[in-house]
C-alpha positions in Angstrom: 95.0 65.5 107.2 96.0 68.0 109.9 98.4 69.6 107.6 95.7 70.1 105.0 93.5 71.8 107.7 96.3 74.4 108.3 96.4 75.5 104.8 93.4 77.5 104.7 94.4 79.2 108.1 97.8 79.8 106.7 96.3 81.4 103.5 93.8 83.6 105.4 96.8 85.0 107.5 98.8 85.6 104.3 95.9 87.5 102.9 95.3 89.6 105.9 98.8 90.6 106.5 99.3 91.4 102.8 97.0 94.4 103.4 99.3 95.9 106.1 100.9 99.1 105.3 104.2 100.5 106.2 104.5 101.4 109.9 102.3 98.5 110.9 104.8 96.8 113.0 102.4 96.0 115.7 99.9 94.5 113.4 102.6 92.2 111.7 103.7 91.3 115.2 100.3 90.5 116.3 99.3 88.4 113.3 102.6 86.7 112.6 105.5 87.0 115.1 103.4 86.6 118.4 103.0 83.0 117.6 106.5 82.3 118.9 107.6 85.6 120.4 104.7 85.7 123.1 105.9 82.3 124.5 109.4 81.7 123.5 108.7 78.8 121.1 112.0 77.3 119.7 114.1 79.7 121.5 112.4 82.9 120.4 113.1 85.9 122.6 109.9 86.6 124.4 108.5 90.3 123.6 109.4 92.5 126.5 112.1 90.4 127.9 115.0 92.8 128.3 117.4 90.1 129.4 116.7 88.1 126.2 116.6 91.0 123.9 119.6 93.1 125.2 122.5 91.0 123.5 120.4 91.0 120.3 119.9 94.7 120.4 123.7 95.3 121.0 124.2 93.8 117.6 122.2 96.4 116.1 118.7 96.6 114.5 120.1 95.8 111.1 121.5 92.5 112.3 118.2 91.7 113.8 116.4 92.5 110.5 118.8 90.3 108.6 118.0 87.5 111.1 114.3 88.1 110.6 114.7 88.2 106.8 116.8 85.2 106.3 115.6 83.2 109.4 117.7 82.1 112.3 117.7 78.9 114.4 114.1 77.8 114.6 112.6 81.0 112.9 112.0 80.6 109.2 112.6 83.4 106.9 110.1 86.3 107.3 108.6 84.3 110.3 107.2 81.8 107.7 105.3 84.3 105.6 107.1 85.0 102.4 104.4 87.4 101.5 105.7 90.0 103.8 107.7 92.8 102.5 111.1 93.8 103.9 109.6 96.8 105.1 106.9 95.1 107.1 109.6 92.8 108.6 111.6 96.1 109.6 108.4 97.6 111.2 107.8 94.4 113.2 111.5 94.3 114.4 111.4 97.9 115.3 108.1 97.3 117.2 109.6 94.4 119.1 112.9 96.4 119.9 110.8 99.4 121.1 109.0 97.1 123.7 112.3 96.6 125.6 113.9 100.1 125.3 
């Protein structure tokens, strides 16, 4: 029953994020990514934690982007939102990286 209750919430998030335009990295982060990256759920590097992000950034933004697109560890592809475009994911990754530079 709990899973059924989550479906309308997920659909609402999907619809609201589908309206995001290029350059909305902060919006994508706020609506999707923060669920894990604000608290470190499933090993996600916390936004603003330079120690956690530094080795990831050294691998390059393109490597981070591929991890976000394909999924890595506990993170599903596109943060679990298949409706996001690759450009929206790139914007979100660049937003997160900018918070520790």
